[in-house]
C-alpha positions in Angstrom: 14.2 -4.0 15.5 11.3 -4.8 13.2 8.1 -6.2 14.7 7.4 -9.9 14.6 4.6 -11.4 12.5 2.8 -12.2 15.7 2.7 -8.5 16.7 1.3 -7.7 13.3 -1.3 -10.4 13.7 -2.4 -8.8 17.0 -2.9 -5.6 15.1 -4.8 -7.4 12.3 -7.1 -9.1 14.9 -7.7 -5.8 16.7 -8.8 -4.1 13.4 -5.7 -2.0 13.3 -3.9 -3.3 10.1 -4.4 0.1 8.4 -2.3 1.7 11.2 0.5 -0.8 10.4 0.2 -0.1 6.6 0.4 3.7 7.4 3.5 3.2 9.5 1.7 4.3 12.7 2.4 1.1 14.5 4.6 -2.1 14.1 6.9 -0.1 11.8 9.2 -1.9 9.5 12.1 0.4 9.5 14.5 0.3 6.7 17.3 2.7 5.9 15.9 5.6 3.9 18.8 5.5 1.4 17.7 2.1 0.1 14.1 3.1 -0.3 13.0 3.4 -3.9 10.0 5.6 -4.8 8.1 2.8 -6.5 9.1 0.0 -4.3 9.5 1.3 -0.7 11.3 -1.4 1.3 9.3 -0.8 4.4 6.1 -2.0 2.7 7.9 -4.7 0.8 9.3 -6.1 4.1 6.0 -5.9 5.9 4.4 -8.0 3.1 7.2 -10.4 2.8 7.9 -11.0 6.5 4.5 -10.6 8.1 1.4 -10.6 5.9 2.4 -13.4 3.5 3.7 -15.8 6.3 0.6 -15.0 8.4 -1.7 -15.8 5.3 0.0 -19.2 5.0 -0.4 -19.9 8.7 -3.8 -18.4 9.3 -5.6 -18.5 6.0 -5.1 -16.7 2.8 -8.7 -15.5 2.6 -8.7 -14.3 6.1 -5.5 -12.2 5.8 -6.3 -10.9 2.3 -9.8 -9.8 3.4 -8.2 -7.9 6.3 -5.6 -6.4 3.9 -8.0 -5.2 1.3 -10.2 -3.7 4.1 -7.2 -2.0 5.6 -6.4 -0.4 2.2 -9.9 1.1 2.2 -9.9 2.2 5.8 -6.6 4.0 5.6 -7.7 6.3 2.6 -8.9 9.0 5.0 -6.1 11.4 4.3 -3.1 12.0 1.9 -0.7 9.8 3.9 -3.2 6.9 4.0 -3.9 7.2 0.3 -0.1 7.4 -0.4 0.6 4.3 1.6 -2.5 2.3 0.3 -1.4 2.9 -3.3 2.2 1.9 -2.5 0.9 -1.4 -0.9 -1.5 -2.0 -3.8 1.3 -1.4 -6.3 3.7 -3.8 -4.6 1.0 -6.4 -4.2 0.1 -6.3 -8.0 3.8 -6.8 -8.8 4.1 -9.6 -6.4 1.0 -11.3 -7.7 2.3 -11.1 -11.2 5.6 -12.6 -10.1 3.8 -15.3 -8.1 5.5 -14.3 -4.9 2.2 -13.4 -3.2 -0.4 -15.8 -1.8 -3.1 -13.3 -2.6 -5.2 -12.6 -5.5 -6.8 -9.2 -5.0 -10.3 -8.3 -6.1 -10.0 -5.9 -9.0 -13.5 -4.9 -9.6 -14.1 -2.4 -6.8 -10.7 -1.9 -5.0 -8.9 0.0 -7.9 -11.9 2.3 -8.3 -12.0 2.9 -4.5 -8.3 3.7 -4.5 -8.5 5.9 -7.6 -11.5 7.9 -6.2 -9.5 8.3 -2.9 -6.5 9.6 -4.9 -8.7 12.2 -6.8 -10.3 13.3 -3.5 -6.9 13.7 -1.7 -5.0 15.0 -4.8 -4.5 18.5 -3.4 -3.3 17.1 -0.1 -0.9 14.8 -1.9 0.7 17.8 -3.5 1.4 19.0 0.1 2.6 15.7 1.5 6.2 15.5 2.4 7.5 12.1 3.2 11.2 13.0 2.8 12.9 16.4 2.7 12.6 18.0 -0.7 9.4 16.1 -1.6 7.3 19.3 -1.9 9.8 20.9 -4.3 9.4 18.0 -6.6 5.7 17.2 -5.9 6.9 13.7 -5.2 4.1 12.2 -3.3 1.5 13.1 -5.9 3.7 12.0 -8.8 4.7 8.7 -7.2 1.1 7.7 -6.7 0.0 8.9 -10.2 3.0 7.1 -11.8 2.2 3.8 -10.0 -1.4 4.2 -11.2 -0.3 4.7 -14.8 2.1 1.8 -14.7 -0.5 -0.5 -13.3 -3.0 0.6 -15.9 -0.6 0.2 -18.9 1.5 -2.8 -17.8 -0.9 -4.7 -15.6 -4.3 -3.9 -17.1 -5.6 -2.3 -13.9 -8.9 -0.5 -14.7 -9.1 2.4 -12.4 -12.6 3.2 -13.7 -11.9 6.9 -13.5 -10.0 9.3 -15.8 -6.5 9.9 -14.5 -5.0 13.4 -14.7 
């Protein structure tokens, strides 16, 4: 059973949203076979069923600020960088499609995420989310592909040179 929005709100209020976004607590479980590399359903469900409704109920600015801070806070290791980039990618798509209540700050956040990606690049090569990921270098490639798509199709300026 997936967590309720109120359970996620408790995590937000306690400063633990980054743990939720990493999948360490309040996990939105979805069948692995329906997950897509670029649009993982667990992160999509978390945004759609928890963060967006909470933003409408408790204030868009409040939840967005917590969301942006959590994306920064979780970039301490390869898994955190991977999840932060996945969430940012989904958020940018949702903003473009007007299905998100948020409007992310794009001056400093992309640079922070890009710098975190470069710092954790070697660890991303070794990050195995699913069996076989290492053979295909999937974790690194998924993050880099998302960054390139956002740069070319969404105009995101990462402020660093991508590999």
